[in-house]
C-alpha positions as CSV (number, residue, x, y, z in Angstrom):
1,M,119.0,112.9,109.4
2,N,116.2,110.4,109.6
3,I,116.5,107.7,107.0
4,L,113.7,105.2,106.3
5,A,115.3,102.0,105.1
6,V,112.9,99.8,103.2
7,E,114.0,96.1,102.9
8,P,111.5,93.5,101.6
9,F,114.3,90.8,101.5
10,Y,116.1,90.9,104.9
11,S,118.6,88.2,104.3
12,G,122.2,87.6,103.1
13,S,123.9,90.6,101.7
14,H,120.8,92.7,102.1
15,R,120.7,92.0,105.8
16,A,124.4,92.4,106.4
17,F,124.4,95.8,104.6
18,L,121.4,97.2,106.4
19,K,122.6,96.0,109.8
20,G,126.0,97.4,109.2
21,L,124.6,100.8,108.1
22,Q,122.3,100.9,111.1
23,E,125.1,100.1,113.6
24,N,127.7,102.5,112.2
25,S,125.9,105.5,110.7
26,S,125.7,108.8,112.4
27,H,122.3,109.2,110.9
28,N,119.1,107.6,112.4
29,I,118.4,104.6,110.3
30,I,114.8,103.5,110.7
31,P,114.3,100.0,109.1
32,I,111.1,98.4,107.9
33,K,111.9,94.9,106.8
34,L,110.5,91.5,105.8
35,D,112.2,88.1,105.8
36,Y,113.6,86.4,102.7
37,R,110.9,83.8,102.0
38,R,109.0,84.0,98.7
39,W,111.2,86.5,97.0
40,K,108.8,87.0,94.0
41,W,106.0,87.9,96.3
42,R,108.3,90.2,98.2
43,M,108.9,92.2,94.9
44,H,105.4,91.8,93.5
45,G,103.0,92.4,96.3
46,D,104.6,93.3,99.7
47,S,104.5,97.0,99.1
48,V,101.1,96.8,100.7
49,K,102.6,95.4,103.9
50,L,105.6,97.8,103.8
51,A,103.3,100.8,103.3
52,E,101.3,99.8,106.3
53,M,104.5,99.4,108.4
54,S,105.7,102.8,107.3
55,S,102.4,104.4,108.6
56,H,103.6,103.5,112.2
57,I,106.8,105.5,111.7
58,N,106.2,108.9,113.4
59,E,109.5,110.6,112.7
60,E,109.8,113.1,109.9
61,I,111.7,111.2,107.1
62,D,114.6,113.1,105.4
63,L,115.6,110.4,102.9
64,L,114.2,107.1,101.7
65,L,116.7,104.2,101.2
66,V,115.2,101.2,99.5
67,S,116.8,97.9,98.3
68,S,116.6,96.6,94.8
69,M,113.9,94.1,95.8
70,T,111.5,97.0,96.5
71,N,108.6,97.8,94.1
72,L,109.3,101.5,94.6
73,P,106.4,102.9,92.4
74,A,103.9,100.8,94.3
75,F,105.3,101.7,97.7
76,L,105.2,105.5,96.8
77,A,101.6,105.2,95.5
78,L,100.4,103.4,98.6
79,T,102.1,106.0,100.9
80,N,101.2,109.0,98.8
81,P,101.7,111.9,99.5
82,R,104.0,111.3,102.5
83,F,107.2,110.6,100.5
84,A,106.3,112.4,97.3
85,H,109.1,115.0,97.8
86,T,111.5,112.9,99.9
87,P,114.8,112.0,98.2
88,K,114.8,108.3,97.1
89,V,117.9,106.2,96.9
90,M,117.9,102.6,95.7
91,M,120.7,100.3,96.8
92,M,121.3,97.9,93.9
93,H,122.4,94.7,95.6
94,E,121.3,92.8,92.4
95,N,119.0,93.2,89.5
96,Q,116.5,90.9,87.9
97,L,117.6,91.6,84.3
98,T,121.0,89.8,84.7
99,Q,120.4,87.7,87.8
100,P,121.2,84.1,86.7
101,V,118.2,81.8,86.0
102,P,118.3,78.1,86.8
103,E,118.6,75.8,83.8
104,G,115.2,74.9,82.4
105,E,113.6,78.1,83.6
106,E,112.8,81.3,81.6
107,R,113.4,84.8,82.9
108,D,110.1,86.3,84.1
109,L,110.1,89.8,82.7
110,T,107.5,90.9,85.3
111,Y,110.3,91.3,87.9
112,C,112.7,92.9,85.4
113,Y,110.0,95.5,84.7
114,I,109.5,96.1,88.5
115,N,113.3,96.7,88.7
116,Y,113.2,99.0,85.7
117,L,110.3,101.1,86.9
118,S,111.9,101.3,90.4
119,M,115.2,102.5,89.0
120,L,113.5,105.2,86.9
121,T,111.5,106.3,90.0
122,A,114.6,106.6,92.3
123,D,116.6,109.8,92.4
124,K,119.9,107.9,92.8
125,L,121.0,104.3,92.2
126,L,124.0,102.9,94.2
127,F,125.7,99.9,92.6
128,T,128.0,97.6,94.6
129,T,130.6,97.3,91.8
130,K,131.5,98.8,88.4
131,F,130.9,95.3,87.0
132,H,127.4,95.3,88.3
133,L,126.6,98.7,86.8
134,N,128.1,97.9,83.4
135,D,126.4,94.5,83.4
136,L,123.0,96.1,83.9
137,L,123.5,98.9,81.4
138,K,124.5,96.4,78.7
139,S,121.4,94.4,79.3
140,L,118.9,97.2,79.2
141,P,118.6,97.6,75.4
142,A,117.8,93.9,74.9
143,F,115.2,94.2,77.7
144,L,113.6,97.2,76.1
145,D,113.4,95.3,72.8
146,H,110.6,93.3,74.3
147,F,108.4,96.4,74.3
148,P,105.9,96.2,71.5
149,D,106.0,99.8,70.5
150,D,108.2,102.7,71.7
151,K,111.4,101.1,73.1
152,H,112.3,104.1,75.3
153,Y,116.1,103.6,74.7
154,N,116.6,107.1,76.2
155,T,115.9,105.7,79.7
156,V,119.2,103.8,79.5
157,D,121.0,107.2,79.7
158,Q,118.7,108.3,82.4
159,I,119.6,105.3,84.5
160,R,123.3,105.7,83.8
161,E,123.3,109.4,84.8
162,K,121.7,108.7,88.2
163,S,123.9,105.7,89.0
164,R,127.0,105.7,91.2
165,V,129.3,102.9,92.4
166,I,130.1,102.5,96.1
167,Y,131.3,99.3,97.5
168,P,129.3,97.8,100.4
169,G,130.7,98.2,103.9
170,L,131.8,94.9,105.4
171,N,131.9,93.9,109.0
172,L,135.5,92.7,108.9
173,S,136.6,93.8,112.3
174,V,134.5,91.0,113.8
175,F,137.2,88.5,112.5
176,D,140.1,90.3,114.3
177,Q,139.6,88.5,117.6
178,H,140.5,85.1,116.4
179,P,144.1,83.9,115.8
180,D,145.2,82.0,112.7
181,T,145.4,78.2,113.2
182,R,146.3,77.1,109.7
183,D,149.8,76.3,110.8
184,Q,148.3,73.4,112.7
185,N,146.8,71.9,109.6
186,K,148.1,68.4,108.7
187,R,147.0,68.9,105.1
188,P,146.2,72.1,103.2
189,V,142.6,73.2,103.7
190,I,140.5,74.4,100.7
191,V,137.5,76.5,101.6
192,W,134.1,76.9,99.9
193,N,132.1,79.5,101.9
194,Q,129.6,80.7,99.3
195,R,125.9,79.9,98.6
196,W,125.3,76.4,97.6
197,Q,123.6,77.3,94.3
198,F,124.0,76.8,90.6
199,D,125.3,80.3,89.8
200,R,128.3,79.6,92.1
201,N,129.2,76.7,89.8
202,P,129.9,74.0,92.3
203,S,130.1,71.5,89.4
204,M,133.4,73.0,88.2
205,F,134.7,73.3,91.8
206,F,134.3,69.6,92.5
207,K,135.4,68.6,89.1
208,V,138.8,70.2,89.8
209,L,138.9,68.6,93.3
210,N,138.2,65.2,91.7
211,R,141.2,65.8,89.3
212,L,143.4,66.7,92.2
213,N,142.3,63.6,94.1
214,D,142.8,61.4,91.1
215,I,146.6,62.2,91.2
216,D,146.7,61.5,94.9
217,L,147.2,65.1,96.1
218,E,146.2,65.5,99.8
219,F,143.9,68.2,101.1
220,D,141.1,68.8,103.5
221,L,137.8,70.7,102.8
222,I,135.7,73.2,104.6
223,L,132.3,73.3,102.9
224,A,130.4,76.2,104.5
225,G,128.1,78.9,103.1
226,D,124.4,79.5,102.8
227,T,122.5,76.2,102.4
228,Q,118.9,77.6,102.8
229,H,118.2,77.0,99.1
230,R,117.9,73.8,97.2
231,K,121.3,72.1,97.4
232,P,123.0,71.1,94.1
233,E,123.6,67.4,94.0
234,E,127.4,68.0,93.7
235,F,127.6,68.5,97.5
236,E,126.1,65.2,98.3
237,R,128.4,63.4,95.9
238,A,131.3,65.3,97.4
239,W,130.3,64.0,100.9
240,K,130.5,60.5,99.6
241,R,133.9,60.9,97.9
242,F,135.6,63.3,100.3
243,G,133.9,62.5,103.6
244,D,137.0,61.8,105.5
245,Q,138.6,65.0,104.2
246,I,135.7,67.3,105.0
247,T,136.2,69.0,108.4
248,H,133.0,71.1,108.1
249,F,129.9,70.6,106.1
250,G,127.0,73.1,106.1
251,Y,125.9,76.6,107.1
252,V,127.5,78.3,110.1
253,E,125.1,80.5,112.0
254,N,127.5,81.6,114.8
255,V,130.0,84.2,113.6
256,Q,132.6,83.1,116.1
257,N,132.6,79.6,114.8
258,Y,132.6,80.9,111.2
259,S,135.6,83.1,112.0
260,K,137.5,80.1,113.4
261,L,136.8,78.1,110.3
262,L,138.1,80.9,108.0
263,H,141.2,81.3,110.1
264,S,142.0,77.6,109.7
265,G,141.7,77.7,105.9
266,D,144.6,77.9,103.5
267,I,142.9,78.6,100.1
268,V,139.4,79.9,99.2
269,V,138.1,79.2,95.7
270,S,135.3,80.8,93.7
271,T,134.1,79.2,90.5
272,A,131.1,81.5,90.1
273,T,129.6,82.1,86.7
274,H,127.8,85.2,87.9
275,E,127.7,87.3,91.0
276,F,127.5,91.0,91.8
277,F,129.6,91.2,95.0
278,C,130.7,88.2,97.0
279,V,131.0,89.1,100.7
280,A,132.0,85.6,101.6
281,I,135.1,85.6,99.5
282,M,136.1,89.0,100.9
283,E,135.7,87.6,104.4
284,A,137.9,84.6,103.7
285,I,140.6,86.8,102.1
286,Y,140.6,89.1,105.1
287,C,141.1,86.0,107.4
288,G,144.2,85.0,105.4
289,C,142.9,82.4,102.9
290,H,144.7,82.7,99.6
291,P,142.0,83.3,96.9
292,L,141.7,81.6,93.5
293,V,139.0,83.5,91.8
294,P,137.8,84.0,88.1
295,N,139.5,86.6,86.0
296,R,136.1,88.2,85.2
297,L,133.0,89.4,87.0
298,H,133.9,91.9,89.7
299,Y,137.1,90.2,90.8
300,P,139.6,92.1,88.5
301,E,138.1,95.3,89.9
302,L,138.4,94.3,93.6
303,I,141.8,92.6,93.4
304,P,144.7,95.2,93.1
305,D,146.5,94.9,89.8
306,G,149.8,94.0,91.5
307,L,148.2,90.8,93.0
308,H,146.6,89.5,89.8
309,K,149.7,87.5,89.0
310,P,152.3,88.3,91.7
311,L,155.9,87.3,90.9
312,L,156.8,85.7,94.2
313,H,153.6,84.0,95.1
314,A,150.7,82.0,93.7
315,P,148.3,83.7,91.2
316,V,145.0,85.0,92.4
317,L,143.0,85.3,89.2
318,Y,142.5,82.3,86.8
319,D,141.0,82.1,83.3
320,T,140.0,78.5,82.7
321,E,139.3,75.3,84.6
322,D,142.7,74.0,83.7
323,D,144.3,77.2,85.1
324,L,142.4,76.7,88.4
325,F,143.6,73.0,88.5
326,R,147.2,74.0,87.9
327,N,147.1,76.8,90.4
328,L,145.6,74.6,93.1
329,K,148.1,71.8,92.3
330,D,151.0,74.2,92.6
331,L,149.8,75.5,95.9
332,L,149.1,72.0,97.3
333,T,152.5,70.7,96.3
334,G,154.4,73.8,97.6
335,K,155.6,74.8,94.1
336,T,154.1,78.2,94.7
337,K,153.5,80.0,98.0
338,P,150.2,81.7,99.2
339,L,150.2,85.4,99.7
340,P,151.0,86.5,103.3
341,K,148.0,87.6,105.4
342,A,149.2,91.2,105.4
343,S,149.0,91.4,101.6
344,L,145.7,89.7,101.6
345,Q,144.2,92.1,104.1
346,N,145.4,95.0,102.0
347,I,142.9,93.8,99.3
348,N,139.9,94.7,101.3
349,K,140.5,96.2,104.8
350,H,139.4,99.5,103.4
351,L,135.9,98.0,103.0
352,D,135.4,97.6,106.8
353,W,132.5,99.7,108.0
354,S,134.8,101.7,110.2
355,R,136.4,103.1,107.0
356,M,133.4,103.1,104.7
357,I,130.8,104.7,106.9
358,D,132.0,108.3,106.4
359,R,131.6,107.8,102.7
360,Y,128.1,106.5,103.0
361,D,127.0,109.2,105.5
362,S,128.5,112.0,103.4
363,L,126.9,110.6,100.2
364,L,123.5,110.3,101.8
365,E,123.7,113.9,103.1
366,Q,124.8,115.1,99.7
367,L,121.9,113.3,98.0
368,K,119.4,114.9,100.4
369,M,120.9,118.3,99.9
370,T,120.9,118.0,96.1
371,K,117.3,117.0,96.1
372,S,116.3,119.8,98.5
373,L,118.1,122.4,96.3
374,A,116.4,121.0,93.2
375,S,113.0,121.5,94.7
376,F,113.4,125.3,95.0
C-alpha cells in the first residue's frame, strides 16, 4: 500500500514518529515534509507548498496520513481532485485547543479552527493517549461557544466517533547497545531530559531541587532535552547554583551520547503541567531511570497500576510538590529503593516499533478497506 505522509512540522515527536513508521512499516511510506520553523505559518499557509510537493509524487496513493499540524481542507482543495476519494487519517500528536499558551498570551482561535476543520475532514483520527482524546473532547463545547450563531455541538460526537487511541511507536531498541553505568556514580544522578519550556514547569523542578540542596542532600544533575526554543530563566539560575553538580547541560544531538547519559541516570523527573505524550520520559524509564511523574495527564494511563505506589520500592506517581520533595528525599537518602530496570522496562517495552508496527500496519490497512467498501 502506498501511503502519502504529510508533515508540515518535521521535528520532535512528529519527526520521530514519521521516521519510525517509514523505517518499520511493510507499506511504502512516501513523506512530504517541512522543517519546524514558524509553526503558525506551517499550519496557516504551507498547504500551498505541500500541495506543490505532492504533485511530484507519481505513485498511486492508497491512503493519506497527515499530522495534526496540517491544514487538511486547504491541502485537499489545492490538490483536488487527486485525493478526493482517498482515505484520510490524521495523527493527533497535539491539538491547538488545549495546547498550553505562555503566560501573557491569548489563545489564537484561528489555529484551533484549522484543527477543528481538519478533524472534521479526516476519515479517522488517531490519538496518542486516552488522556489526549478526552482532553480534546472536553474542550470542544467551550470552543464552539465562540461561534456567533449555530454552535454545531453535534460535531463533538462526530469527532468522538471517528477517533481511536493508539500509542506512538518508540525507537527503544536503539538504547539496548549501551550498558548501565549508574553503579559508578559517586552521588545519585537526577535527570531532566524534556523540552526546556514553560509547560514542562521547570520552576517547580528547580524549586524542589533547591529545597533538597538546602538540607544538604547530595546529588548530581543531567539537564538535557530540547533547547531550540526560548529557554526559561530557571535553567540559567540552576547553572549558577548547581554548576559543580551538573554533569551535562544542553541538547544532545547524537543518540549514542544521549543513550549513555540516560544509562548513567538514577532518577528522571517530570513536573509537566500539560503534555500529550512524553517520549523523553519513556526513553529514560526504558534505560533504567526511576521515574517520578505527576499523578495526572497521561501518566496514570501509561504506568501499570501495580507500579503507581509499589510496596517494596519508591513511588512513581506523586500528587503535589511536597510529595515530589519527599519522594526524592527518600530516594536520595536510601530510605526507599528505585525500581529494578526489568520492572521499569516492563512499563514501555511493548511500545518499541518492533512490537507496535503490526498494529499500525493492520490499522492502516483496515482504514483503507473500510473507506473503499463505503464508497461502493
